[in-house]
Every structure is written in structure tokens, then in C-alpha cells.
C-alpha positions in Angstrom: 102.0 58.0 112.3 103.7 61.3 113.5 102.9 62.9 116.8 101.7 66.5 116.6 104.4 69.2 116.9 105.1 70.5 120.4 104.6 74.2 120.6 106.2 76.5 123.0 104.4 76.3 126.3 103.2 72.8 125.7 105.0 69.6 126.3 106.1 67.6 129.2 103.8 68.1 132.2 102.4 71.4 130.8 98.8 71.9 129.9 97.5 73.7 126.9 98.7 77.3 126.4 96.4 79.9 127.9 94.4 82.1 125.5 96.2 85.3 124.6 95.1 88.4 126.5 93.1 91.2 124.9 94.2 93.9 127.2 95.2 96.3 124.4 91.7 95.9 122.8 90.0 96.5 126.1 92.1 99.6 126.8 91.5 101.0 123.4 87.8 100.5 123.7 87.8 102.1 127.1 89.8 105.2 126.0 87.6 105.6 122.8 84.5 105.5 125.1 85.9 108.4 127.1 87.2 110.5 124.1 85.0 110.0 121.1 82.3 107.3 121.3 80.7 106.4 124.6 78.9 103.4 123.1 82.2 101.6 123.3 82.2 101.8 127.1 79.8 98.8 127.7 81.9 96.7 125.3 85.1 97.5 127.1 83.5 96.8 130.5 82.0 93.4 129.5 85.0 92.2 127.5 87.3 93.3 130.4 85.2 91.6 133.0 85.1 88.3 131.1 88.9 88.4 130.4 89.7 89.1 134.1 87.6 86.0 135.0 89.4 83.9 132.4 92.7 85.2 133.8 91.6 84.2 137.4 90.8 80.7 136.2 94.1 80.4 134.3 92.6 80.0 130.8 93.9 83.4 129.7 97.4 84.9 129.7 97.6 87.1 132.9 100.3 89.3 131.4 97.7 91.8 130.2 95.9 92.1 133.5 96.9 95.7 134.1 95.8 96.8 130.6 92.5 94.9 131.0 91.8 96.5 134.3 92.6 100.0 133.1 90.4 99.5 130.0 87.5 98.1 132.0 87.6 101.0 134.4 87.6 103.4 131.5 84.7 101.4 130.0 82.8 101.8 133.3 83.3 105.5 133.3 82.4 105.7 129.6 79.2 103.8 130.3 78.2 106.2 133.1 78.9 109.1 130.8 76.6 107.4 128.2 73.8 106.8 130.7 73.8 110.1 132.5 72.5 112.2 129.5 69.9 109.6 128.8 68.6 109.8 132.3 68.6 113.6 132.2 66.6 113.5 128.9 64.1 111.1 130.5 63.7 113.3 133.5 63.2 116.4 131.3 60.5 114.6 129.2 58.7 113.4 132.3 58.8 116.9 133.7 57.3 118.3 130.5 54.5 115.8 130.5 53.7 116.6 134.2 53.7 120.3 133.4 51.5 119.8 130.4 49.0 117.8 132.5 49.0 120.5 135.2 48.5 123.3 132.6 45.6 121.4 131.1 44.1 120.9 134.6 44.5 124.6 135.5 43.1 125.9 132.2 40.3 123.3 132.0 36.6 123.7 132.7 35.6 124.4 136.3 
């Protein structure tokens, strides 16, 4: 029976290789969330947060930490840019409802 092949990074006294980083993916999602499609922002934020946690625990290659952090920050900004217009629309709709109620109350029967 043959032993399994030893891969680079495995072998004598070394544990399993850490998972490869996804810093480039997170950065691309973050930049896209700022430039073209804000819906990518939450994905960059969440993937980046999870990957940074994995890097801290040693289960992911820490080489891409800078890319992951930059992408996560861009994702946070993209998420804020996604949420702000939604909040503004919600405030406008509520203001229109209040104005309609006031107008009905003013023009109603005495």
C-alpha cells in the first residue's frame, strides 16, 4: 500500500495547507460595488469579514490580507451607498403619506 503523496507545505511536522486566500475576489467585488453595482457591496463585506477571521485562525493563507481588507472596506462603502438612497426613498414616501393625511384632515368635514 502506497502512502499519499506529500504536497508542498505538508510533510514532516507541518499541518495541512491553509485554504488559499480570496483577496482578489473580495477586492474586485468591493470595487464593482463602488463603480457599477452597489449590490456587490454586502457580498464583498461578508466574504472579506469571513476570510479575515479564517486568516486570524490560521486556516486561510494570510498573504492576501491587504487585498481582503481593502475589498472589505470598499464593500462597506458600497453597502452604505446602496442603503442611503433606500432610506431617502422611505423617508420621502412616509412624508407623502403624512402630507396626504394632513391634507385630508384639513379639507374634511368640520
